[in-house]
Backbone as CSV, one residue per row, in Angstrom:
resi,resn,N_x,N_y,N_z,CA_x,CA_y,CA_z,C_x,C_y,C_z
1,MET,2.497,26.588,29.421,1.834,26.853,28.151,0.685,25.866,27.999
2,SER,-0.457,26.381,27.639,-1.614,25.511,27.443,-1.490,24.757,26.119
3,THR,-2.262,23.701,26.032,-2.261,22.903,24.808,-2.719,23.740,23.623
4,ALA,-3.710,24.570,23.843,-4.224,25.417,22.757,-3.142,26.380,22.261
5,ASP,-2.372,26.939,23.190,-1.277,27.831,22.799,-0.220,27.081,21.999
6,HIS,0.076,25.867,22.453,1.082,25.054,21.761,0.616,24.714,20.343
7,VAL,-0.645,24.347,20.212,-1.214,24.046,18.893,-1.144,25.286,18.006
8,SER,-1.451,26.427,18.582,-1.402,27.681,17.828,0.007,27.973,17.320
9,GLN,1.001,27.766,18.174,2.390,27.993,17.766,2.812,27.016,16.675
10,LEU,2.422,25.756,16.833,2.764,24.757,15.821,2.077,25.060,14.492
11,THR,0.845,25.545,14.552,0.111,25.902,13.336,0.821,27.044,12.608
12,GLU,1.300,28.019,13.360,2.036,29.133,12.760,3.342,28.644,12.125
13,LYS,4.035,27.753,12.813,5.278,27.211,12.271,4.998,26.412,10.997
14,HIS,3.892,25.665,10.999,3.476,24.885,9.826,3.258,25.815,8.635
15,HIS,2.607,26.937,8.890,2.340,27.921,7.846,3.650,28.530,7.317
16,GLN,4.571,28.835,8.218,5.859,29.409,7.817,6.656,28.437,6.947
17,ILE,6.621,27.164,7.295,7.326,26.159,6.498,6.702,26.053,5.116
18,GLU,5.375,26.116,5.042,4.697,26.083,3.738,5.153,27.248,2.871
19,GLU,5.296,28.424,3.468,5.779,29.588,2.713,7.205,29.366,2.214
20,LYS,8.047,28.771,3.039,9.427,28.469,2.634,9.439,27.487,1.471
21,ILE,8.579,26.480,1.545,8.496,25.483,0.473,8.093,26.157,-0.835
22,GLN,7.069,27.001,-0.769,6.592,27.685,-1.979,7.677,28.588,-2.560
23,ALA,8.389,29.296,-1.697,9.457,30.183,-2.166,10.576,29.374,-2.814
24,GLU,10.928,28.257,-2.210,12.007,27.412,-2.748,11.590,26.811,-4.085
25,MET,10.342,26.382,-4.187,9.866,25.776,-5.436,9.794,26.803,-6.563
26,ALA,9.583,28.065,-6.218,9.499,29.120,-7.227,10.873,29.535,-7.733
27,SER,11.893,29.162,-6.999,13.253,29.527,-7.380,13.707,28.707,-8.584
28,PRO,14.384,29.355,-9.539,14.876,28.606,-10.709,15.917,27.554,-10.328
29,SER,16.616,27.784,-9.218,17.628,26.814,-8.776,17.155,26.107,-7.514
30,ALA,15.918,25.624,-7.559,15.307,24.990,-6.394,16.134,23.804,-5.915
31,ASP,16.349,23.741,-4.613,17.067,22.639,-3.980,16.036,21.601,-3.545
32,HIS,15.904,20.553,-4.340,14.854,19.556,-4.096,15.091,18.762,-2.822
33,VAL,16.339,18.617,-2.417,16.631,17.936,-1.154,16.121,18.793,0.010
34,HIS,16.381,20.087,-0.060,15.912,20.998,0.981,14.391,21.037,1.019
35,ILE,13.765,21.038,-0.131,12.296,21.020,-0.201,11.757,19.758,0.469
36,SER,12.387,18.629,0.207,11.954,17.373,0.832,12.094,17.419,2.343
37,GLU,13.196,18.004,2.819,13.398,18.139,4.262,12.315,19.027,4.877
38,LEU,12.009,20.127,4.210,10.962,21.020,4.703,9.607,20.315,4.734
39,LYS,9.323,19.539,3.714,8.051,18.820,3.667,7.955,17.792,4.788
40,ARG,9.069,17.109,5.087,9.068,16.147,6.180,8.830,16.853,7.527
41,GLU,9.490,17.993,7.715,9.293,18.749,8.948,7.853,19.227,9.062
42,LYS,7.298,19.682,7.950,5.907,20.146,7.935,4.965,18.995,8.315
43,LEU,5.243,17.808,7.816,4.420,16.645,8.141,4.539,16.287,9.625
44,ARG,5.759,16.335,10.179,5.937,16.050,11.605,5.134,17.038,12.461
45,ILE,5.157,18.296,12.074,4.404,19.309,12.817,2.912,19.044,12.708
46,LYS,2.454,18.683,11.516,1.034,18.387,11.322,0.606,17.212,12.208
47,GLU,1.462,16.198,12.319,1.157,15.049,13.164,1.086,15.464,14.632
48,LYS,2.006,16.333,15.074,1.978,16.825,16.455,0.691,17.596,16.720
49,ILE,0.304,18.432,15.755,-0.936,19.208,15.900,-2.120,18.255,16.048
50,SER,-2.162,17.227,15.233,-3.268,16.261,15.295,-3.307,15.550,16.641
51,LEU,-2.147,15.109,17.119,-2.096,14.417,18.408,-2.528,15.332,19.550
52,LEU,-2.025,16.558,19.542,-2.398,17.503,20.595,-3.880,17.842,20.538
53,SER,-4.400,17.998,19.337,-5.829,18.321,19.176,-6.695,17.164,19.681
54,MET,-6.281,15.938,19.367,-7.049,14.774,19.826,-6.993,14.657,21.349
55,SER,-5.821,14.888,21.945,-5.720,14.791,23.398,-6.506,15.910,24.076
56,GLN,-6.544,17.068,23.440,-7.304,18.198,23.982,-8.801,17.894,23.937
57,GLU,-9.249,17.275,22.848,-10.665,16.934,22.715,-11.070,15.848,23.717
58,SER,-10.189,14.875,23.929,-10.531,13.786,24.858,-10.513,14.268,26.309
59,ALA,-9.798,15.364,26.576,-9.736,15.909,27.933,-11.026,16.651,28.289
60,HIS,-11.788,16.998,27.288,-13.027,17.776,27.533,-14.207,16.893,27.591
């Protein structure tokens, strides 16, 4: 798998997590612990995307 493909997959996963967060926050019985976990995962993915993007740019 190329770096660009990996970044693309991570970007899609990041978007899916954002949708889950929004859906959970809209719920009247929102689980704030679960929302926090999702936000942490979203941040980890964003950091991976940044690292991969930087390494891809330095390779060119």
